[in-house]
N, C-alpha and C positions, 0 to 999 in steps of 0.2 A: 149683614149688620150693613147700617148705612151710617154712613159719615158725614156730618156738616161740618165745614170749616168757615173760618172767620177770621178777616184780619182787620190790621188798622184800616179806619177810613181814608180812601183815598182823596176826599177834600181835604185832608191834613196832611198827607205826604207827597202831595202835589206842590203845595207851597212849600213844605223843606225839601224837598227837592231845588228849588227854586234858590232857596237861602243857601245850601251848601254850594249849589253855582256861583250863584253872583259871589259867595264866600272867595270861593278859589279865584274867579276873575278878579275883586279887588284885591287877592295878593299875587296874585302874578302882575296886576299895574302895580302894585307897591314895590314890588323887587324892580320891575323895569323903568320905573321913574327913580331909584335910588331917593325911595324915601327913607327918612330914619329907622334906623335898626328898631326901635324901641317901638313904634308902630307895626312890622311886621310882626315883632314878637306879640304883640297885643293880638294881630290877625291870627297869628299861628295858633296863640290861645284860644281863642272864639272859635275857630275850626275845627279843632280838634272833637269838644263834647258837639259838637252841632252833626260833624259826621257819623261819631255814635250815637245820639238820639236817632238820627236818621237809618243807620245800619240795623241799629235795634226795631225800628217800627217797620221797617219793609220784614225783616226777618220775621216778626212777630205773627202767630198763626196759633187759633184755638180749634182743635178737633173732637167736635164733639160726636161719641157714637152711643152705641146703644148700653156700653156696659162700662166708658169712661170718659174721663174730661184728659185731655193731652194740650199742653201748650209749647211751641216750639219759641225760642230765642234767640236772639244770637250766641252761636256755641256751647247752647244746653238746652234741654228738653226736660219737661215734668209730667207725670200720668198720675192721675188718683182715678180709681174703681170708685164708683156709686157705693158700691156697697162699705168700703173702707171709710165712707163721709160719718164725721161726727156732728158736724155742723154746716149749715150754709147759712151766712149771717149777710148785710146788708148796712153799709154808711153810704149816707147820702150829703153833700153840703154842697148846698143850690144844685146845679145843674150838674155837676159831677157826682157820678155813682160808681161806688165798689164793692163788688160784690167776693168775698171771703168764702173759700174751700178749705175746709181741715178735716183732715184724718189725727189719728194717734200720734202719728211720726213727721206726717207732712202739711203743708197747706199751698193756696195758690190764691192768688188776689186778680181777678179780673175788674177790668174799669169800662164806662163807657164810650171809650175811644173806639171801639171797636164797630165797624158796620155791622148794622140789624143787631145792633145788641139787643132789641128788646124780644127779637126769635133767638136769640142767643140763652138769655134768662129765661125765654118760658120753655126750651127745650131742658134745661137743668131743673127746671123745678119738676117738669112731668116726668120727668128720667130716675132722678133721686129720690131716696127715700123718705117719704113722708113726713116722720118725724124729726129730721135735721134741718129741713127748709125752715128758716125764721117766719112771722108773720109781716115782717119789715120787707121782705124778699118774695113773698108771696103777693104784697102790694103794687110793689117796683115792677114785678112782672107782667102786671096789670096796666101800667101806665108807667114806661119806662123814661127817664128825661133826655131830653136831645139838647146834646152839649154844643157849640158852635162857638167858645170864646178861645179855642185852642188853633182853629182856623183862621178866626181874627186876627190871633195872634200876629201867627205864624206869615198870613197877607203882610202885615204891616210891616214884619220885619224886609219882607221883599222890598217892600215900598222903601224905607230906611234905606236898604241897602243897594237900592235902585238909585235913591236920591245921593250918596255917598260917592257912590263911581260915577255921576254924571258929574258933580262936582271936582272929584278928584283929575279926572280928564278932560275937562271942560277947558281947561287952558292946556292941554296939548297938542288939541289940535286947531 
């Protein structure tokens, strides 16, 4: 039995990791510089979801075998057999694509945030029963969209955090 494993693109994980690191640096500098407590609370409120998104993205994996599709997420996993699938549908909004795998009792949604999304989609189309695959999914497998807006947004957040840290520490040294 062959298993292919897909994870979230490193081109997104790297800047997101920098966002987490720079956010911690900003928090530490805010505490060290004894900035108002409101700023520290805002930083913590920003840092918690960013850390959760990073941990979830880092842990998320899709395993495609000859018989099943399994998704590992932070603190949970889900597995669907191809024989249990009732539909594989596609939703596409601009360059963002979502694949919905449905069975009688369960479903999973995969996005094109995964590295080698086109290959993942082709494997699903090849291994799933013909009757459950929508025409849109077949078309998407032939020409999967390349998405880079999330990568751009993550690098933009890195740049903004570097600028904030620079402005905050400029007067200190």
